[in-house]
SELO-535331 format. One line per field, with one value per residue (C-alpha): x negated, y negated, z negated; residue in three letters; residue number from 1. Coordinates in Angstrom, 3 decimals, decimal comma. Layout:
N
x	c(X_...) .
y	c(Y_...) .
z	c(Z_...) .
residuo	c(ALA_...) .
num	c(NUM_...) .
***
This chain:
467
x	c(0,753_2,410_6,234_7,150_8,148_9,734_8,666_11,594_13,366_13,323_15,213_12,298_9,466_11,052_10,880_7,548_6,331_8,033_6,497_2,548_3,562_4,387_1,405_-0,996_0,141_1,113_1,059_1,705_5,548_6,339_6,484_9,102_11,279_14,980_15,576_13,386_13,339_10,419_13,029_15,117_12,123_11,636_14,983_14,742_13,734_12,237_13,127_10,898_7,739_4,293_5,222_7,996_6,977_8,580_7,819_9,812_8,251_9,825_8,917_9,825_10,555_10,042_11,834_15,148_15,097_17,918_19,261_22,699_20,156_18,851_21,884_24,278_27,960_28,098_31,948_33,242_35,537_32,787_30,108_32,037_32,405_28,559_27,829_30,104_28,842_25,078_25,067_21,144_20,368_22,333_20,531_21,875_23,799_21,735_18,561_20,032_18,999_22,124_22,103_25,059_27,052_30,025_31,684_34,473_36,473_35,418_32,698_29,492_26,080_22,836_19,399_16,922_15,101_11,801_12,731_12,126_10,578_13,390_16,258_14,305_13,970_17,882_18,566_16,449_18,741_15,291_16,705_19,660_21,476_22,809_25,302_26,154_23,938_23,471_22,955_26,265_27,230_30,593_32,749_33,754_36,069_35,807_38,027_35,666_32,824_34,554_35,436_32,106_33,399_31,121_30,569_28,754_24,973_23,415_21,061_22,330_20,205_17,279_14,272_12,648_15,735_17,092_13,594_13,751_17,193_16,969_14,080_15,596_19,214_19,797_22,801_21,758_21,013_18,024_17,380_16,433_15,268_11,667_11,823_12,286_14,548_11,404_10,073_13,193_12,873_8,960_9,990_12,096_10,821_6,973_6,116_8,327_6,971_3,280_-0,002_-1,656_-3,915_-2,637_0,194_3,262_3,592_0,860_1,245_-0,315_0,862_0,237_2,148_6,052_9,115_10,226_7,460_7,421_8,361_8,761_5,791_4,341_3,041_1,655_-1,635_-2,754_-4,569_-6,043_-4,045_-6,865_-7,733_-8,772_-10,933_-13,709_-14,691_-17,178_-19,182_-21,198_-25,040_-26,551_-29,627_-31,901_-29,322_-28,212_-24,399_-24,373_-26,229_-23,922_-20,890_-22,192_-22,540_-18,851_-17,659_-19,279_-18,050_-14,525_-15,035_-15,658_-12,913_-11,471_-10,231_-7,687_-4,556_-4,851_-8,679_-7,723_-4,894_-7,185_-9,671_-7,372_-5,737_-9,106_-10,297_-7,426_-7,725_-11,120_-10,554_-7,487_-9,703_-12,283_-9,807_-8,057_-11,364_-12,362_-8,987_-9,621_-12,503_-12,409_-8,882_-7,335_-7,354_-3,852_-4,613_-0,619_-0,229_-1,233_-3,743_-1,291_-1,381_1,713_0,037_-3,063_-0,911_1,073_-2,028_-3,420_0,105_-0,350_-4,016_-2,710_0,290_-2,341_-4,416_-1,194_-2,686_-5,933_-4,394_-1,999_1,224_4,648_6,405_5,670_6,380_4,667_5,719_4,699_5,294_5,090_6,378_7,074_11,050_12,255_12,951_14,705_12,717_12,802_13,496_14,081_10,477_8,962_11,619_11,245_7,425_8,419_10,864_8,294_5,544_7,925_9,161_5,284_4,543_7,318_7,411_3,293_4,189_6,908_4,610_1,620_3,685_4,830_1,250_1,070_4,068_5,359_7,936_10,761_9,717_9,055_11,644_11,045_13,465_13,728_14,364_14,490_15,584_18,833_20,530_20,796_23,951_25,441_25,956_22,764_21,217_20,679_17,119_17,215_19,382_19,547_19,639_22,199_23,089_24,466_22,046_21,528_18,679_17,127_16,101_13,597_13,350_13,466_15,970_17,777_21,494_20,449_22,080_24,599_25,789_26,426_29,070_30,876_29,842_31,477_34,217_32,886_36,037_35,767_38,953_40,208_37,442_37,381_34,234_32,650_31,228_30,649_28,362_28,977_26,754_28,504_29,893_28,124_30,085_27,487_25,610_21,889_22,747_24,428_21,971_19,034_20,993_21,255_17,651_16,933_19,048_17,395_14,334_15,145_17,132_19,984_23,613_23,795_20,959_21,587_22,964_20,246_18,030_20,943_23,038_25,648_26,370_29,439_31,406_31,372_33,410_31,003_28,064_26,677_26,501_25,733_22,831_20,267_21,033_21,724_19,327) .
y	c(42,113_38,600_38,340_37,341_40,180_38,041_35,686_34,280_32,404_28,625_28,113_30,515_28,785_25,640_26,608_28,008_24,573_23,653_26,244_25,477_21,886_22,042_24,506_22,276_19,040_20,487_16,974_14,577_16,193_15,285_11,606_12,318_14,973_13,935_16,361_16,088_19,745_18,609_16,255_19,685_21,316_18,971_19,462_23,061_23,725_27,283_28,897_31,668_32,639_33,367_36,882_36,455_37,518_38,231_38,885_39,042_41,578_40,975_44,042_42,964_45,760_44,086_45,124_46,336_49,310_51,624_51,915_53,994_56,783_55,724_56,015_58,898_59,484_62,952_63,774_65,836_63,688_60,426_62,842_64,241_60,671_60,354_62,662_61,469_58,014_59,138_61,877_62,611_60,496_62,487_64,476_67,242_67,301_69,997_67,488_64,951_64,205_63,604_60,152_61,238_57,894_56,933_53,902_52,184_54,153_57,564_58,524_59,675_58,970_60,649_59,411_60,136_63,302_61,451_59,439_61,800_59,130_56,216_58,805_59,941_56,157_56,147_59,012_57,631_54,477_52,329_51,610_50,446_50,400_46,939_48,006_45,975_43,121_40,556_36,724_34,879_31,220_32,247_35,321_36,196_38,452_40,214_37,286_34,850_36,974_36,818_33,139_32,358_30,395_28,751_31,126_33,134_32,330_31,733_33,958_37,317_40,754_38,205_39,423_36,151_34,193_36,638_37,039_33,577_33,289_36,290_34,283_30,996_31,377_27,555_26,647_23,338_21,611_19,294_19,436_22,988_23,690_23,642_26,181_29,484_30,564_31,790_29,052_26,953_29,022_28,133_24,487_24,778_26,727_26,545_23,911_25,020_28,632_28,687_26,625_24,903_27,345_29,021_29,152_30,806_32,381_35,006_36,432_39,682_39,714_36,032_33,647_33,671_31,695_33,081_31,477_27,996_25,414_21,864_21,418_24,999_26,742_30,314_31,692_34,304_37,261_40,304_43,882_44,929_42,179_38,541_37,267_35,324_32,117_33,019_30,077_32,161_33,529_30,940_29,152_29,088_28,085_31,187_31,591_30,194_26,995_26,167_27,181_24,236_22,059_22,622_22,129_18,911_17,624_18,689_16,782_13,456_10,854_10,452_6,993_8,996_10,420_13,837_14,309_13,442_16,143_18,577_18,399_18,550_21,670_23,494_22,541_24,176_27,460_27,301_27,154_29,643_32,233_32,019_32,504_35,091_37,040_36,398_37,641_40,583_41,801_45,087_45,644_49,158_50,972_52,759_55,717_56,502_53,762_55,251_53,991_52,785_49,442_48,900_50,563_48,607_45,232_46,611_48,020_44,260_42,943_45,171_44,211_40,501_41,016_43,335_39,920_37,430_36,135_34,887_33,406_31,675_32,659_33,639_33,941_35,109_35,816_38,155_38,672_42,390_43,580_46,520_47,224_49,600_49,483_48,201_51,689_51,843_55,145_58,277_57,730_60,723_61,232_58,152_56,806_59,654_58,760_55,021_55,425_58,291_55,834_53,155_55,458_56,510_52,959_51,832_54,440_54,231_50,727_51,506_54,062_51,734_49,004_51,633_52,266_48,782_48,341_45,770_47,484_45,637_42,423_43,135_43,334_44,880_44,302_45,172_42,952_43,324_41,396_43,406_46,717_48,916_50,086_53,239_54,606_55,796_54,651_58,193_58,358_55,840_52,826_49,086_45,652_45,754_43,421_44,552_46,926_48,437_47,565_48,819_47,247_48,974_47,897_48,691_45,606_46,200_48,212_51,232_54,519_52,561_51,081_47,806_46,165_47,872_50,793_50,969_52,988_54,820_54,862_54,583_52,761_49,700_49,407_45,746_45,814_46,369_43,874_46,813_49,758_50,037_46,580_46,043_42,551_42,347_42,152_41,031_37,993_37,587_34,256_36,708_39,077_36,654_34,558_37,508_38,366_34,623_33,961_37,053_35,295_32,335_30,020_28,327_28,922_25,309_25,142_28,179_25,937_24,392_27,369_29,099_26,382_28,882_30,371_27,846_29,638_33,312_33,838_36,562_34,782_37,693_40,887_42,424_44,686_42,811_43,131_39,928_37,408) .
z	c(-20,616_-19,000_-20,116_-16,373_-14,331_-11,727_-9,805_-8,194_-11,077_-10,543_-13,943_-15,638_-14,141_-15,097_-18,600_-18,332_-17,559_-20,617_-22,713_-21,269_-21,938_-25,613_-26,371_-24,447_-25,843_-29,094_-31,719_-28,568_-28,281_-31,593_-30,786_-28,392_-30,456_-30,584_-33,711_-36,173_-37,951_-40,137_-41,665_-42,303_-43,659_-46,181_-47,592_-47,895_-51,347_-52,411_-55,570_-54,993_-56,983_-55,715_-55,438_-52,908_-49,574_-46,401_-42,718_-39,517_-37,192_-33,573_-31,174_-27,594_-24,704_-21,614_-18,682_-20,471_-22,281_-21,457_-24,889_-23,056_-23,669_-26,963_-28,666_-27,210_-28,466_-29,892_-30,009_-26,531_-24,830_-25,123_-24,207_-21,501_-20,419_-20,952_-18,428_-15,852_-15,952_-15,921_-13,902_-13,786_-16,738_-19,117_-22,234_-23,067_-26,250_-28,055_-27,896_-29,385_-33,170_-35,287_-37,044_-39,418_-39,216_-37,811_-35,880_-37,063_-34,582_-35,980_-33,547_-34,250_-32,163_-31,645_-30,957_-28,271_-28,910_-28,650_-31,809_-34,491_-37,008_-36,339_-36,859_-39,995_-41,276_-40,456_-42,629_-45,447_-45,413_-44,273_-40,407_-38,935_-35,569_-33,826_-31,507_-27,656_-28,296_-25,559_-24,897_-25,041_-25,605_-27,197_-27,594_-24,102_-22,255_-18,517_-17,554_-18,806_-17,349_-13,521_-14,026_-15,191_-18,120_-20,599_-22,863_-20,030_-19,526_-16,264_-14,414_-15,962_-15,016_-14,211_-16,162_-16,493_-17,416_-19,905_-21,787_-22,153_-23,193_-25,478_-27,187_-27,062_-27,389_-25,584_-24,053_-22,069_-25,653_-24,691_-28,490_-28,211_-25,058_-25,388_-28,753_-29,392_-32,453_-34,220_-33,859_-35,048_-38,433_-38,947_-38,201_-41,002_-43,826_-43,161_-45,494_-48,429_-48,632_-46,801_-47,807_-44,588_-43,703_-40,350_-38,789_-39,816_-36,425_-34,980_-31,883_-31,195_-27,591_-25,618_-24,827_-25,965_-25,894_-29,348_-31,612_-29,689_-32,334_-32,962_-35,442_-35,648_-32,935_-32,619_-33,496_-31,379_-32,080_-30,066_-30,309_-32,477_-34,568_-34,181_-31,033_-31,975_-29,564_-26,852_-25,168_-22,473_-22,658_-20,505_-20,915_-24,388_-26,828_-29,129_-29,508_-32,880_-31,411_-28,754_-31,214_-33,741_-30,680_-29,369_-33,012_-33,238_-29,853_-31,146_-34,252_-32,463_-32,716_-29,230_-27,687_-25,493_-26,671_-24,656_-25,464_-29,296_-29,019_-27,187_-30,206_-32,757_-31,274_-30,367_-34,057_-35,775_-33,446_-34,667_-38,182_-38,496_-36,505_-39,015_-41,248_-40,366_-39,657_-43,054_-44,554_-42,419_-43,440_-45,839_-45,301_-44,548_-41,602_-41,517_-39,619_-39,512_-36,678_-33,758_-31,199_-28,515_-27,619_-29,476_-32,290_-32,297_-32,560_-35,561_-37,093_-37,059_-38,315_-41,533_-41,939_-41,901_-44,468_-46,406_-46,439_-46,897_-49,990_-49,040_-45,875_-48,441_-46,497_-48,276_-44,951_-41,588_-38,393_-36,197_-32,224_-30,450_-27,488_-24,966_-21,553_-18,739_-19,745_-15,843_-15,060_-11,615_-10,828_-11,850_-15,724_-17,922_-18,379_-18,286_-20,695_-22,998_-23,229_-23,756_-26,858_-28,251_-28,016_-29,577_-32,063_-33,630_-33,470_-35,651_-37,866_-38,767_-38,970_-41,696_-43,354_-43,403_-45,193_-47,758_-48,534_-48,855_-51,110_-48,965_-47,033_-48,830_-47,566_-43,973_-41,458_-38,019_-35,190_-31,511_-28,552_-25,152_-21,459_-21,442_-21,492_-18,096_-15,734_-17,803_-14,210_-12,464_-9,458_-8,561_-9,878_-12,757_-13,885_-13,099_-14,719_-16,925_-20,245_-23,553_-25,227_-28,747_-31,188_-34,297_-37,717_-40,250_-43,634_-47,066_-47,028_-44,366_-45,295_-43,528_-42,083_-40,654_-37,515_-36,982_-33,925_-31,436_-28,902_-25,685_-24,847_-22,018_-20,321_-16,256_-15,407_-16,518_-19,218_-20,914_-21,302_-18,077_-15,662_-13,122_-13,107_-16,986_-17,904_-20,722_-21,823_-25,222_-28,177_-30,782_-30,101_-30,100_-32,083_-34,689_-34,732_-35,273_-37,836_-40,060_-40,223_-40,945_-43,653_-45,318_-44,658_-46,114_-43,849_-45,909_-44,282_-44,360_-41,601_-39,881_-37,182_-36,544_-35,388_-33,705_-31,927_-30,564_-33,884_-34,915_-31,959_-33,437_-36,404_-38,107_-38,922_-40,713_-39,544_-43,075_-42,020_-44,179_-47,934_-50,041_-50,971) .
residuo	c(MET_SER_PHE_LEU_HIS_ASN_ASN_ASP_SER_LYS_TRP_SER_ARG_ARG_ALA_MET_LEU_LYS_LEU_SER_ALA_CYS_ALA_SER_VAL_GLY_THR_THR_SER_LEU_LEU_ASN_THR_MET_MET_SER_LEU_ARG_GLN_VAL_SER_ALA_ALA_VAL_GLU_SER_THR_ALA_ASP_ASP_ASN_ASP_PHE_LYS_ALA_LEU_VAL_CYS_VAL_PHE_LEU_TYR_GLY_GLY_ASN_ASP_ALA_SER_ASN_MET_LEU_ILE_PRO_MET_ASP_PRO_THR_GLN_TYR_ASP_LEU_TYR_THR_GLN_TRP_ARG_SER_VAL_LEU_ALA_LEU_PRO_SER_GLU_SER_LEU_LEU_THR_LEU_ASP_ALA_TYR_ASN_ASP_ASP_GLY_ARG_GLU_LEU_GLY_MET_HIS_PRO_SER_MET_PRO_GLY_ILE_SER_SER_LEU_PHE_ALA_GLU_GLU_LYS_ALA_ALA_VAL_ILE_GLN_ASN_VAL_GLY_THR_LEU_TYR_ALA_PRO_ALA_THR_LEU_SER_ASP_TYR_ARG_ASN_ARG_SER_SER_ALA_ILE_PRO_PRO_HIS_LEU_PHE_SER_HIS_ASN_ASP_GLN_GLN_VAL_LEU_TRP_GLN_THR_ASN_VAL_ALA_GLY_ASP_VAL_ALA_PHE_GLU_GLN_THR_GLY_TRP_GLY_GLY_ARG_ILE_ALA_ASP_LEU_LEU_ASN_SER_SER_TYR_ASN_GLN_ASP_ASN_VAL_SER_MET_HIS_ILE_SER_LEU_ASP_GLY_ALA_ASN_PHE_PHE_GLN_THR_GLY_GLU_THR_ILE_LEU_PRO_PHE_ARG_VAL_GLY_ALA_GLY_GLY_ASN_GLU_GLN_TYR_TYR_LEU_GLY_ASN_GLY_GLY_LYS_ALA_THR_ASP_GLU_GLU_ARG_TYR_ALA_VAL_PHE_ARG_ARG_LEU_LEU_GLU_ARG_GLN_HIS_ALA_ASN_LEU_MET_GLU_GLN_THR_PHE_ALA_ASP_LEU_SER_ASN_ARG_ALA_ILE_ARG_ASP_SER_ASP_LYS_ILE_SER_ASN_ALA_LEU_GLU_GLY_THR_ALA_GLU_TYR_PRO_GLU_ILE_PRO_ASN_SER_ARG_LEU_GLY_GLN_GLN_LEU_ARG_THR_VAL_ALA_LYS_LEU_ILE_GLU_ALA_ARG_ALA_ALA_LEU_GLY_MET_ARG_ARG_GLN_ILE_TYR_PHE_CYS_ALA_THR_GLY_GLY_PHE_ASP_THR_HIS_GLY_PRO_GLN_LEU_ASP_SER_HIS_ALA_GLY_LEU_LEU_GLY_GLY_VAL_ASP_ALA_ALA_LEU_THR_GLY_PHE_TYR_ARG_ALA_LEU_GLU_ALA_GLN_GLY_THR_GLN_SER_GLY_VAL_THR_THR_PHE_THR_ALA_SER_ASP_PHE_GLY_ARG_THR_PHE_ASP_SER_ASN_GLY_ARG_GLY_SER_ASP_HIS_GLY_TRP_GLY_SER_HIS_HIS_VAL_VAL_ILE_GLY_ASP_ASP_VAL_VAL_GLY_LYS_ASN_LEU_TYR_GLY_GLU_TYR_PRO_ASP_LEU_ALA_ILE_ASP_ASN_ASN_PRO_LEU_ASP_THR_GLY_ARG_GLY_ARG_TRP_LEU_PRO_THR_THR_SER_VAL_ASP_GLN_TYR_GLY_ALA_THR_MET_ALA_LYS_TRP_PHE_GLY_VAL_PRO_GLU_SER_GLN_LEU_ASN_ASP_VAL_PHE_PRO_ASN_LEU_HIS_ARG_PHE_SER_ASN_ARG_ASP_LEU_GLY_PHE_MET_LYS_SER_VAL) .
num	c(1_2_3_4_5_6_7_8_9_10_11_12_13_14_15_16_17_18_19_20_21_22_23_24_25_26_27_28_29_30_31_32_33_34_35_36_37_38_39_40_41_42_43_44_45_46_47_48_49_50_51_52_53_54_55_56_57_58_59_60_61_62_63_64_65_66_67_68_69_70_71_72_73_74_75_76_77_78_79_80_81_82_83_84_85_86_87_88_89_90_91_92_93_94_95_96_97_98_99_100_101_102_103_104_105_106_107_108_109_110_111_112_113_114_115_116_117_118_119_120_121_122_123_124_125_126_127_128_129_130_131_132_133_134_135_136_137_138_139_140_141_142_143_144_145_146_147_148_149_150_151_152_153_154_155_156_157_158_159_160_161_162_163_164_165_166_167_168_169_170_171_172_173_174_175_176_177_178_179_180_181_182_183_184_185_186_187_188_189_190_191_192_193_194_195_196_197_198_199_200_201_202_203_204_205_206_207_208_209_210_211_212_213_214_215_216_217_218_219_220_221_222_223_224_225_226_227_228_229_230_231_232_233_234_235_236_237_238_239_240_241_242_243_244_245_246_247_248_249_250_251_252_253_254_255_256_257_258_259_260_261_262_263_264_265_266_267_268_269_270_271_272_273_274_275_276_277_278_279_280_281_282_283_284_285_286_287_288_289_290_291_292_293_294_295_296_297_298_299_300_301_302_303_304_305_306_307_308_309_310_311_312_313_314_315_316_317_318_319_320_321_322_323_324_325_326_327_328_329_330_331_332_333_334_335_336_337_338_339_340_341_342_343_344_345_346_347_348_349_350_351_352_353_354_355_356_357_358_359_360_361_362_363_364_365_366_367_368_369_370_371_372_373_374_375_376_377_378_379_380_381_382_383_384_385_386_387_388_389_390_391_392_393_394_395_396_397_398_399_400_401_402_403_404_405_406_407_408_409_410_411_412_413_414_415_416_417_418_419_420_421_422_423_424_425_426_427_428_429_430_431_432_433_434_435_436_437_438_439_440_441_442_443_444_445_446_447_448_449_450_451_452_453_454_455_456_457_458_459_460_461_462_463_464_465_466_467) .
***
């Protein structure tokens, strides 16, 4: 699935060209980088032993998930406002899954009836909900939004731009603009935690900005497992013979820098492919994970985590994704199916990790372009801004709600930028930094990964257990 859903954004086309250039020239770009995170990495001292293992698993919901129907107020006053705002999108109160958790203002919230697995993990204290998260450059008010102050990102409500911004957290800083926050984490930590076997980054959904780093590039694996190089079937040579000739060509020394870079990257990709294929042999099948496309991606992640020792990995970052969340049209049934699929895949993945005994070392989190309008367009919902997200794992301080759920007052609402497009009260930087700190990024280096974090007073949202 493509991660670009709209071709109208010039900014995103430029960003896409930068991503392509970074992916194609790889090592060449290191010669010109303005900020060497390799040097930062050399300064990181790992205190972990060989049994220390952690993984971050990003599950991106492309299209903009309508999280306002994922997390719903239960108290009568707010629920009544919910039904007024949402009209044809309102879910019956008796169908909601009570979370038995309260906001700071004492309001109880419920979850969509298609999410029984995640609501059960929440009750088991293995999952938490982070409320009203979105792209911000600094804390912002409604006045900032109306005046387009420097705290407000450009191109709001655009799929392309907000997908890129969610994955990069960049505010026009040249030193960061070609990298994602997952990529910057890997640049910082890879040499301290991993052998030089395969990339710390493995993508199950193709190219993405989240994993693009200066020194560490993602390795792409098919949703159902590793995909071998295929060199065609013309002529009399066997596949093995053509493969051997191709390898010999790549191993030649080239005078041209671009040719040598291509050969080096191709050789690295082939070596990684071989190592991963060998490591996956004999891993479990994990039948508790469904056979949906997202389920297949997460099953492969579970297998790779099982094979972590063979791969020499003590830190791994995975990218998975599913789409269909751009629900402008008839939404109730389609969105229920989408959330049900995510629920089954995430719950099955957690149970697979339990079977492995790795559930305390793996944190899975959701991300999406943006939330959606709280009011309905009469059939579905339109592009919004702030949204709610789920974090799962044994090191999550679960059965808790973090951040601020918007008050649903219809008039004079301080977070309503129009039609219930909520002004975020928690930034992506804060959300990501909380997990990055757990993952091993030193407090002193968080600003190197999250360039806007220094503008927010609360750098740690508290939903991860202390290191």
